[in-house]
C-alpha positions as CSV (number, residue, x, y, z in Angstrom):
1,X,-8.2,-4.9,-20.2
2,X,-8.9,-3.7,-16.7
3,X,-6.9,-0.7,-15.5
4,X,-5.5,-0.9,-12.0
5,X,-5.1,2.0,-9.6
6,X,-1.6,3.4,-9.4
7,X,-0.9,1.8,-6.0
8,X,-1.0,-1.9,-5.3
9,X,-0.7,-3.3,-1.8
10,X,0.1,-7.0,-2.3
11,X,-0.9,-9.9,-0.1
12,X,0.7,-10.3,3.3
13,X,4.0,-12.1,3.3
14,X,5.1,-14.8,5.8
15,X,7.7,-12.3,7.2
16,X,5.0,-9.9,8.3
17,X,4.9,-7.1,5.7
18,X,3.1,-6.3,2.5
19,X,4.9,-5.3,-0.7
20,X,3.8,-2.0,-2.2
21,X,4.1,-1.0,-5.8
22,X,3.4,2.4,-7.4
23,X,2.9,2.5,-11.1
24,X,4.4,-1.0,-11.3
25,X,7.6,-0.2,-9.4
26,X,8.3,-1.7,-6.0
27,X,8.6,1.1,-3.5
28,X,8.9,-0.9,-0.3
29,X,7.6,-3.3,2.3
30,X,4.8,-1.8,4.5
31,X,4.1,-3.0,8.0
32,X,1.1,-0.8,8.5
33,X,-1.1,1.9,7.1
34,X,1.4,4.6,8.0
35,X,4.0,3.0,5.8
36,X,1.6,2.9,2.8
37,X,0.7,6.6,3.4
38,X,4.4,7.5,3.5
39,X,5.1,5.6,0.2
40,X,2.3,7.6,-1.4
41,X,3.7,10.9,-0.2
42,X,7.2,10.0,-1.4
43,X,5.8,9.0,-4.8
44,X,4.2,12.4,-5.1
45,X,0.6,11.1,-5.1
46,X,-0.4,13.4,-2.3
47,X,0.8,16.5,-0.4
48,X,2.5,16.0,3.0
49,X,-0.3,17.8,4.9
50,X,-3.0,16.2,2.9
51,X,-5.2,13.5,4.3
52,X,-4.7,10.3,2.4
53,X,-7.7,8.1,1.7
54,X,-6.2,4.6,1.6
55,X,-9.6,3.0,1.0
56,X,-10.1,4.9,-2.3
57,X,-10.2,2.1,-4.9
58,X,-9.2,4.6,-7.6
59,X,-5.9,5.2,-5.8
60,X,-5.1,1.9,-3.9
61,X,-5.8,-1.7,-4.8
62,X,-5.6,-4.0,-1.7
63,X,-4.8,-7.6,-2.6
64,X,-5.1,-10.5,-0.2
65,X,-6.8,-8.5,2.5
66,X,-7.9,-4.9,3.2
67,X,-6.2,-2.0,4.9
68,X,-6.7,-3.6,8.3
69,X,-5.0,-6.9,7.4
70,X,-1.4,-6.8,8.7
71,X,0.2,-10.1,9.7
72,X,2.2,-10.5,12.8
73,X,5.8,-11.4,11.9
74,X,7.0,-14.8,13.3
75,X,8.9,-14.6,16.5
């Protein structure tokens, strides 16, 4: 069995965001990197003043695109 990192950023949704789960629990819908970083802070995975490395595969698994893939919501 493959162990996943604690944070999963799911594929982009048609509405423009990406669901984020921490330890299997949905923590919110991110619309950019800043949202993901804030979810990590709130979950206690990093300190407020600490730089967050969102491209660390031991911490975050990006599904359906990487940290630069953010869909534009429909008008």
